[in-house]
N, C-alpha and C positions, 0 to 999 in steps of 0.2 A: 397440366401437361399428360400427353396421354399413355393410358396404361399398357401394359405389355400381358401377355397369358402366356405360359409356356407349361408343357407336360415333360417330366423330366424325373431323374432317378437321384437323391440324395448321396452322394459317394464320400464325402467328406463330410468333417464339421470342425471347426477353430473357434474358439472363446475369443470374445474382444472385449476386453472392462469388463465393467461389472454384469452388464444383463446382456448384451450381445452375441450373437454368431455370424463369418462369414461361414456359407457354404459351398462346397464345391457340388455344383450340378450338371450330370450329363442328360442335356437337353431335347428331343425331338426338332426343335424347330433351330436354337441355335448350335447346335453340341455342348462343349463343357464350356462353362460359365461361372462366374463368383456372385456369390447373391449375399446381399447384408442384412441380417435378419435383426433389427432390432428389441430387444424388450422379450426374447423369446426364451430369454434365460428365467423369465420372473414367472414365480408362482400362477401366475394370474394370465399368463400367456395363453390365448384360445389357440394360437399356431403352433406351439411347440411340438404337441404330441403328430401332426403332418407332416414334419419338416425332420423327424427323427434318420439316422444313417439307413440306409436300404430302401427307405420310404419311396414307392413311385408316388408322385401328388403333381395336380394341378397348382403352379405356381402364382399367381399374379404379385406384377412388378411394375416400379416405373426407373426411369431413368436417372440418375442422379450426375453429379461430376464425376466423380471416381468409383462410384460403386451404381450395380441393378438393386433395387430397395425394395424390400418384399413386403408387401400390403395385407396378403392374403394367403392361403394357401385349404387347399383339399386334397385330401389321402387319396387315390386309388386304387393301392395294393399295401397293405406295409410288409407281407413278408411274412406273417407273425408264426408260421410255421417252422421256417429257416430259422428265424431268431429266435426259439425257445429249445432249439437243438444244435450245442457246443457246435459239435463237428460239419453240420450244414451251414450252420452260419461263417465257420471258417472259409467253406468250397464259399458262398457267396462274397466274403470281402475279399477274398481272393481276387474273384471275377468284377468287383469293383475300383480293388485297387488296379488291376490289369488298366482300365480303359480309364482312371486317374492320370498312369504312368504315359499310358502310346498317343493320348491323344493332345491338340495343342485346345488352347481355348478359343472359340468363337470361331470355330469350325463345323460347321452343318453336318451330322454322319447319319441320314435316317437310317440305313441298311444297319449299322453297327447297332443305333436303338434299339431295332427291332431284335437283336441275336442277344440283348443284351435284357430285353425281358420276357424274351424266350425263354432262355436260360435259367435264368431265376422262378419262372413260371414251372417249368416242367423239374426244377428241380424240388421244389414243395412236393410235388405227385409221385415223383423218379427219381430218386437222387443216386442215380448212378454216377461214379468218375469220367464215364465214357464223355457226358456231357459238359463236364470242365475242360478236360483235350477239347473237343471240339470248337467249346469257345476259344479257345489259347489258338488253335490251330485259324479258325475265323479270325478276329481277331488281329490275326500277324499275317493272313495273305491280305484282307480286307484294305488293311491301311499302306500296304505293299511293301510290306520288311523281307515277309520271304515270301517266295514262289514255288508252293508246294507240288504245282503240276506241271512242275519243268521235271524230266527222265533225266537230265544231267545231275542236276541238285540233288535228286533221292538218290543218286547211287553214290554222294561223297558224303554219305549221312553215316552210314556203317550199322545199319539196320535190315532184319531179312526183307527178303521179298514182300512176304507178306503183310511185314507191318508198313512198306511203304506203300504198298497197295492203300490200306487203311488210311494212311495218312493221307494218301490222293485223295480217296472216297470223304474224309471227315472236309474237305473245304466244300465240297460241291453238296451235299447229301443234305436231305429236308431231317427237321429235325425229328418228324414224325420216327423216317426210317433210322434215325439215330439212336434214337431209344430200344430201337429192336436190335442193335447191333451186337452181336457176340462176337468177344474174343478173348486170345487166352489169356493167363496172367503172362507169361512172357512176354506178350506183343502190348501188353499195356505198360510191363516197365520200361520198354521198350520208349514208348509212344511216351510216358512220362519225363524219359531221360533227356528225349531230344528237344522236350517244347522246354522243359527247364533251361536248356543248354541256350537254347535260341534266345528266350524269353530274357534271362537274365544278362544273357550279350547285350541287347537290344536297349534295356533300361541302364546298363551300365552297374548292376549292383541285386543283391539278394531282395526277393520278395518277403516285406514282414509276414504276410498272410502263409505261406507258404515254409517259412520260419515255424509260427505256431502252430501248424498242422505238425510238423514232425514231431512236436513238442508233445503234441496229444495223442501221437500214433507211438510212441517213444514210450511216454507214461504209464 
């Protein structure tokens, strides 16, 4: 049977039986997919380190009756600096949780995949919360949940004029410019409030990563 090669980020893992895992992967070529990784939990598995949570990997698959089966994997980026920092890793898990909860399976979305890679790469170098806010607003916009470019809609949010302008800019601004943007603490809090409200409204519940980050801050 002909094999399939995809590039993707591991969003979620679930144990199956004694040695297998079900991987949820957001891929460049196919969008979100479920992959069965047989034997990957065995100590002798060569693939285990390449399919850890948050890894960006090349996955070699074949289509079985009910699952895509992993045959081989190669890491492209393990984002080790993010994983070694508790706060940074929580930000990153927040990002991949958003992708998992807001996307449907088998729907290719190249732009969103590029956004995901950009925010993870930049968090390793310049860990600013504005990058998280930018990803939140971009994913809501690109998937069609919210139109933050609508003046009428922005007027209903109850934010200052300056924060409304920042919301507009975050939708279209390049990642290079986003890293340099300066905002006041009041504006940062307004952005977080507005985006938290919309995200939790869309997913119809609280995000696990956000609750964990709140615990870190309070601790």
